[in-house]
C-alpha positions as CSV (number, residue, x, y, z in Angstrom):
1,M,-48.4,18.2,-50.9
2,Q,-52.1,18.6,-50.7
3,L,-52.0,19.3,-47.0
4,I,-49.6,22.2,-47.6
5,M,-51.9,23.5,-50.4
6,K,-54.9,23.5,-48.0
7,F,-53.0,25.7,-45.5
8,K,-52.1,28.3,-48.1
9,Y,-55.7,29.4,-48.3
10,K,-56.5,32.5,-46.3
11,V,-59.3,32.4,-43.7
12,G,-60.5,35.8,-42.7
13,G,-57.3,37.6,-43.7
14,I,-55.0,35.2,-41.7
15,K,-53.5,32.1,-43.1
16,M,-54.9,28.9,-41.6
17,L,-51.4,27.8,-40.4
18,D,-51.0,31.2,-38.6
19,K,-54.4,30.6,-36.8
20,I,-53.3,27.2,-35.7
21,A,-50.0,28.5,-34.4
22,M,-51.7,31.3,-32.6
23,I,-54.2,29.0,-30.9
24,T,-51.5,26.6,-30.0
25,F,-49.4,29.4,-28.5
26,L,-52.4,30.7,-26.4
27,V,-53.2,27.2,-25.1
28,V,-49.6,26.5,-24.1
29,Y,-49.3,30.0,-22.5
30,I,-52.5,29.5,-20.5
31,I,-51.3,26.1,-19.3
32,C,-47.9,27.6,-18.3
33,L,-49.6,30.4,-16.3
34,F,-51.8,27.8,-14.6
35,V,-48.9,25.7,-13.6
36,A,-46.9,28.7,-12.4
37,L,-49.9,29.8,-10.2
38,L,-50.2,26.3,-8.7
39,M,-46.4,26.2,-8.0
40,Y,-46.6,29.6,-6.3
41,L,-49.5,28.5,-4.1
42,V,-47.8,25.3,-3.1
43,I,-44.5,27.1,-2.2
44,R,-46.4,29.9,-0.4
45,G,-48.6,27.3,1.5
46,A,-45.5,25.4,2.6
47,D,-43.9,28.5,3.9
48,I,-47.0,29.5,5.9
49,C,-47.2,26.1,7.6
50,K,-43.7,26.4,9.1
51,T,-43.3,27.1,12.8
52,D,-40.9,29.6,14.2
53,D,-38.6,26.8,15.4
54,E,-38.4,25.3,11.8
55,R,-37.6,28.7,10.4
56,F,-34.9,29.3,13.0
57,D,-33.4,25.8,12.2
58,E,-33.5,26.5,8.5
59,D,-31.7,29.9,8.9
60,E,-29.0,28.2,11.1
61,E,-28.5,25.5,8.5
62,Q,-28.2,28.1,5.7
63,M,-25.7,30.2,7.7
64,M,-23.6,27.1,8.4
65,I,-23.5,26.2,4.7
66,V,-22.6,29.8,3.7
67,S,-19.8,29.8,6.2
68,K,-18.4,26.5,4.9
69,I,-18.4,27.9,1.4
70,D,-16.7,31.1,2.5
71,K,-13.9,29.1,4.2
72,N,-13.3,26.9,1.2
73,G,-13.0,29.9,-1.2
74,G,-16.3,29.3,-2.9
75,K,-16.0,25.6,-3.2
76,S,-18.4,23.2,-1.5
77,S,-16.8,20.6,0.8
78,E,-19.4,17.9,0.0
């Protein structure tokens, strides 16, 4: 109960609990942005490192899978 009473006091016009929530949100938001940036760089880097033959093979494989799905009426045969 005393812990709740401490957070009821206002600090600079904003309740202490609101400040803690805002700081926590900003920290989580910054971490998520950092992780998203790293994921983008990894995906982009992997795409840049592919040769033309690898891209061609990947496109053929995707076309084969799409044609199988189309023949089965939208159901995968696997």
